[in-house]
N, C-alpha and C positions, 0 to 999 in steps of 0.2 A: 514389534508393533508399537503404536503410539502410546505414550504414557498418559496417565490421567492427571487432572488438576486436583486441587484441594477439595473439590466437591464431588469427586468420584466420576467425573465425566471425561471422556477421551479428549486428548488434546486436539485442537482444530487442525494443526499442521505439524507434521514431523518429516524431516529428511533423514533417511537411514542409509548411511554409507553411500551417499549419492555422488556419482561422477557423471560428467557430461562432456562429450567431444563433438566438435564440428570437423568431420573428416579426421585428419591427423592432428588437429589442434585440440588439446584438452582445455576446456574452459573452466570447469570446477572439478575438484578432486576430493573424495572422501569427506563429504559434508554430513555432519551429524548435528541436527538442531531440532529442538522441540519448542514450538510456540504455544503458550498456554492460553486458555480461554480468557477473553477480555483484555489481553495484553497488547501493548503497542511496541513493536519491535522495528528498529531501523537497521538497514543493511548499508554499510559504507565500505569503501575500499578504492584502490586506484582504478583508473579506466582499464577495462578489459579483464577485471577480476571476476566477472561472472555474476554480478549482482542481478542484472536484468534476466540472465539465464535462469537463476534460481526462482525468480518471480514467475517467469514463463513456465517453468516446470511445475510449480505449485498450481498454476492456472490450467495446466493441461495443454498448453501451446507447444511445449517441448517435452520429450521423454528422456529420463535418465539413460545413459549408456550402461550404467550399472547402479545397483542400489534401488531403493524404493522411496516413493513419496506417499505418505499416509494422510488422509483427510478424515478427521473425526474417528481416528483409530483404525481406518480401513485402508489397506494398500490398494490403490485404485489405478488402473491403467488409463481409463477414460475419466479424466477430471474436468473436462470442459463443462461449464455451467455449474460446477460445484462451488465455485467461489465467485466473488465480484472482483473483476480485474479492470484497472484503469491504466492505459499506456501513458507514455511520456507526453504526448500531445493531447489536447482536449478532444481532438477527432470529432468535433461537432459537424454535422452535415449542414452545409450552407443553405440548402433549399428547404430545410425543415425549421419551423419555429422553435423557440426555447421549449415550449410544452411538448412538441412532437419529438424533439431531441431527447428530452429526459425520459420519455416513454419508451425509447427504442429498445433498451436492454430487456425491459420487462416484456415487451412485445415479442422479441426474439425467443424469450423463455417460454412463450406460449400463454402468458397471462391474458385474461380477457381485456379487450381494448377499453370498454367503458369503465371497468373497475380501475384499470391502470390510469386512465385519464383523470378520474376523480381523485385517486390517491396522489397523483402528481400535482394537481391543483392545490390540494391540501398542504403539500410539503414545500411548494415553491416559496411561500413566505418564510418558512422556517430556514430555508437555505438562502435567504436574502434576495430572492428573485420575484417577490410579489409584485404584480403589475407589469411584468416583462414577458409573460407567457406567449404573447403574440409577436414578439420581436424575433429577428433573425440574428444568428451569431455575429454577423458583420456590424450589427448595431450595439454590441455589448463591449464593455471594457474587458481587459485581460482577466481581471479578478472575477468578473461576473461569468465569463466563459468557463473558468475553472470551477466555479460553484455549480454551474449547469452540468459540467462533466462529472463532478462528484455526485450530484443528485441522480444522474443517469446510472452511475455505478451502484449507488445505494438502493435504487429502485429494483435492482436485481434481487433484493431481499435475501442476501446471503450473509451470514454472520461473520464469515472470513473475508476481509477486504484486502486486496493486493494492489499497492500503489507504486508505479514505476516512475520515480522522479516527477511527481505531480506538480511541483511548484517551481521547477527549474526555469521556466520561461517568464516568470514574473519579476517585476522590479522589486527592490528591497522593501519598500514601504508596503506595497500590496502583498508581498510574500509574507511579511510579518503578520498582517491582518488575517490572511487566509490560514496561516499556521494556528492562530488562536481560535479562529472559527472552526477549523477542522478538529481541533482538540475538544471543543465544545460539543460537536456532533458525535465524536467518538465516545465521550463520556455519557452523553444523553442516551445513545442507542446501545451502549455496551457492546460495540463491535470488537472483534479481534482484528488488528491491523498490522500488516507487514509492509514497510515503506522503504524503497530504495532512495537514497539521496547522496549527492556529492558534497553536501554542506555538513561538516562535522558539528558545528554549533547547532544547526537545525536538528540534527539527530539527537543531540544531548537535550535540547530544549523540549522535544516532543516525545521521546521514547521512554519506555520503562527499561528496556535493555537495548544496547547497541552492539551489533555483530560486526566485527572488523574482518574483512577478507584480505588475503595477500594478493600480490600481483599474480597474473596467470601462470600456472593454473590456480584458480582461486581456492584457497583453503582457509579455514577459520583460524585467525591469529588469536583472537580473544573474544569473549562475550562479556560485556561490561554492564552490570546494573547501573542505572543512573542514580546518583546519590543526591537527588533533589526531590523535595515534596511538591505537591501540586496544590494550587496553581503556582506556576513557575515565574521567576523574575529573570528577564534577560540580562539584567545588570549584575546579578550575583557573581562574586568571584569564583565560586565553586563551579559554575557552568563553564567559565573560560578555562579553569584549571583542568577539568575533565576533558574538555574539547582538545586542549593542548596535548594531554596524555594520549588520547586516541589518535590524534594526528601523528604523533611520534610513533605509535604502533603501526600506522599505515606506511609511513616513510621508512620505517625499519632502522 
């Protein structure tokens, strides 16, 4: 079962000897990983190493072929709705306004519409979207679309947030801005975050620990604590040195 953090509370997420196969193809194999409360963990590895599969299993969109996924210390078969999950694309609905889009997850969860609307309005400014509630996704920049998608995810009111390459479609400047903004949101709300990324420097810049997966079938090569204090400086040599070491672990 899931281990406890330093405050005696069950870990938000644990993979216990988890393997997963699509037909005859094994995507991940014998994964053992505990994510502690309030931690920011990044998953990196080559394409096809099962990073997104792990996120989907945590969210309940996939089931392990063997092993268990535990949420808050409980091995759960039905994990849908237990976490806040954000897929690779922003997936905003073009016919809904920004306000209506960010309310969607909470509405699906069964939250009362009036309360959800009021809470969304209150949070729009905090997420850099104040004054844009009546606009449609086509009227927003890429960075603003991602902020809206993040807000929709956080409106689920789940302390465990699962992000599947949330910044991959952004240009470099916008990506850096959203990285810093997301870290601010994480620190303010004390979420537990697990994020998939292909960008090793991004993983080192953002995470407390970086989990490196091997080529398929994905197995954990190393779990590396990030040796940087917060707030972080992108120009520090230590960041590039650790990123280089993790890249070498990926390429073998």
